[in-house]
C-alpha positions, 0 to 999 in steps of 0.5 A: 054590324052585318057581314057584307060582300064588297062588289069590286073585290068580293072581299067580306067585311063587317059594316053598319047597316041602316034599315027602315020599317016603313010601317012604323009611325016614325017613318015618313016616306012621303015627305017632300025634299023640303020637308025632309030637309027641315026635319033633318036640319035639327036632328042628331043621332048617336053617330052625329048630325043627321045633316052630315049623314044626309050629305054623306049619303048623297056624296059617297054613292055619287062618287061611285056613279050611284045617284038617288035623285030624292037624296040629292034634292034633300041634300041641296036644301040645307048645307052640311052642319059645319056650314050652317 
């Protein structure tokens, strides 16, 4: 948990933050959206199915007007876990 400042209100909150070490062998930033989706399809972490995390990562920022084309393309490659 890290302290963050909310952009809309300036309020301080504690939040889960995810970071990636792009130099780590497990980091694969050059994957195509299809390859990314294939890896995510069967993956699960301590916070749940990775496909659900992917869809939340696509949906929640989009609701605020923030779009990440690569995330949107990867999310489009597979349905959420409950729909698979």
